[in-house]
N, C-alpha and C positions, 0 to 999 in steps of 0.2 A: 505494499500500501505506501502509495505514495504522497497525497492529499484527501486531506478529513479536517474538518473543524464543524463546531459547536455552531445553535442557531437558535431564536425564537421563531414559534411560527405566526404572523400575521394576521394573516387571513388568506380568503381566495377570491380571483376574482378571471377575468379573461382577457386577451390582447389579441391584435389580428399580425402574423405575419408578412414577411414581403408579398406574398400571394393573397392577400386579402384573407386566407384562411383563420378564423374565429380559434383560437385555444383556451383551456380551461388552465389556470395556473396557479400554483400556494406559493404565496410569498413570504420567504423567509428571512429575517433579520439575522444575518451569518455572521459573526464575529463582532469586532474585532476581538482574537484569542491574543492569548499572552500565553508565551511556555514559562511554567511554572518551577521545573523539575526533568534535565536527563537525563536517562537514567543507560549504564554502560553495561555492559557482558562483567567488568571487573568488580562494582561495586555492586548490581543488582542480580545480575546471571543473564541479561536479555539486554538488548534494546530497545527503548521507545521514547517519545515523547511526552508527557507531562502539560496539558496545557489550563486556564481555567478561561471563564467566561463567567459577564456579569458584574460588575463590582457588588459588594454588599455591606453593609456597616459592621465595622470591628466590635467584636465583643465588650460588653461593658458590665463586670465585674461586682458583683453586689454577694453581700456574707449577711446571715440571717442575725438573728440575736443573739445568739449563740456564740456566731464567730467561727463554726466550722464549715460550714456548710456554703458550697459556692451554686451561686444562681446563676445559669445561662439561657441568655435570652436566645429565641428562637431566629434561627436564619443569621447565626452569628458566627465567627471563629472563635475557636478553642484558641487558647495559650499559642498551642502545636502548632498550629494552621498560622496564627497569625508569625510564629520564627520562622514558618517556611516559607512565608509569601515575602517575610521581608529580606531572606537571604537569596532569594531569585530576586527582589530589587520591583516589585510590582505591586499594588493595592489587593484589596481580600477579595475575592474572588466568590462566587456562590455556586458554582459548579465546577470542578475539579476533572479532568477524564485524562486516559491513556489514549495514546495511538501508536504502533509501532510503523512508524517509518520505515521505508529501507534505508532511506539516507537521512535518520535521525543521528546522527554525528557530525552534520553539519548547522544544526540550529544552536542556536546560542540565547540562554537567560534571556527573559522578558522580550523575546523577538514576536514582534506580531505576527498576527495568523488573520490573514483579511479573506473575504469573502473572493477577490482576484484572482484564490489560488483556484478558483472552476472558469474554465470558458466557455461558451457557447457551443452548445454541441454535447458537453460530457455526461457521461451516460454515471448514474451516481447511485448509491442507495440509503433508504430515508430510513432511519428509528426511531422510533419513541413510545412513549407508552397510550392507548389508546384511551377513548372518553371512556365514565365510569357510568355503568348505566344500573348499578345498583342489582336487588335480587329480579331476577324474572324467569314467567315461567318456558316452560320448554315451545312454547311455539313460535314466541318473539327468540327464545334465546339458539335454538338448534333448527327451528322451522318444520318441527314437525305438523302434523294435520291435525287439524278441529273433529270434533265429531257431528252430527245433525242440531240447526241451531232451532227447530219448529218440532212440533209434531207430537209434543208432551218428551222428549227429548230430555233428560239429567245427565248427558254429555256432552259438556261445550267446549270449554279449553282445559281438559282435565289431559294429561298424558297419556294415559290406556294402558294398558297391557305392559308389562316391565320383564314375562319373561313369559317361558313353559309353564307347566300346574304341576305332573308329579314328576317329572322329568326336562330338566335335570333336577328343578326344586331351586332355583337359588336366582337371582338375578347378577349379569357376567358383570365384572369391572370392565369399567370402562364407558356402560351403557350410559345415553345422555340424559340425564336430569335438572331440572331444575337448580337454578345457583345463582351465582355473583357473575353479573355480563359485562365486560372488557376488564379496562384498568389493567390491562397487561402489553407485554411488550413487543409489537409489531414491528416487522424489516421488510418494505417493499422497496425491492430492485430492480434497475434500470429502467432509472428514471431520467427524464432526458430535462437539461440547464436550456432552459430558451433563451434567458436574457439575466447580463450580469452587468449589473449598477456599483460600479467600487467604491464611487463619492459614498452612496449611501449605506455601503454593506446590505447588498440585497441580494439574495437569491430568487428566482423566479423557474418552477421548476413542474414543467408539463403535468398534471394530473393531481393526484387528492398525496396527500402524505398522514399520515396518523396522528392523532391529539389532536385537542382541543387547540382554542387561540390562545398564548402564549406559552405555549407547552415548550419542553427540551425538545428537540431536534439534534439530531447526529448525522452529518450528514459526510459516505466517504466514498469513495471512489470502487464505482460496481467490484465485483466481484467473480460473479459470472456474465461474460458477453455473451450477445443472443446471436446467435451463425443469422 
């Protein structure tokens, strides 16, 4: 992998290409990310580049009445993290991720990674946490069929039979059931970059990208090239 960046999802819109074709796109605020650590084979056993994204406030350490307990504020860096960022010469960041770049040794601490590392026509993979939809039934969650809706039917949107009667007398493992829907990591591969705004650090990617607005999205060059 040679190119990757962290971004937040702005939303979806549509643009026209040079031939007048309408293209649905997802707008991403990509970076700027800063290098917070460079991992080497000698020190860490592998090569990678650690990057930080989105500024956040430093932690304000308070003590309770006994003077023993420290209260850690949400979205705030701990003392160890503060020292880590200060060593790299950058401000505290909300998100920290690692990328195993092939040219990891060429990066330097506090170096910025911006949206212009990608170009129009590049194929990328987008990973994010999907929208959470709470507890849902089998019809909405898994697309199972419903029962009759009239003529005295008492079976409408229930799941129905879960298995055979006397044999095997159990429900097989992995059977689709009602439960929590969404809020899981999803990767969509081979998405096309249709526009890059280097000044505003915006990436316009053709099609949909997982996650709600303001979600953290990881953009990497694709690992599987379509034939």
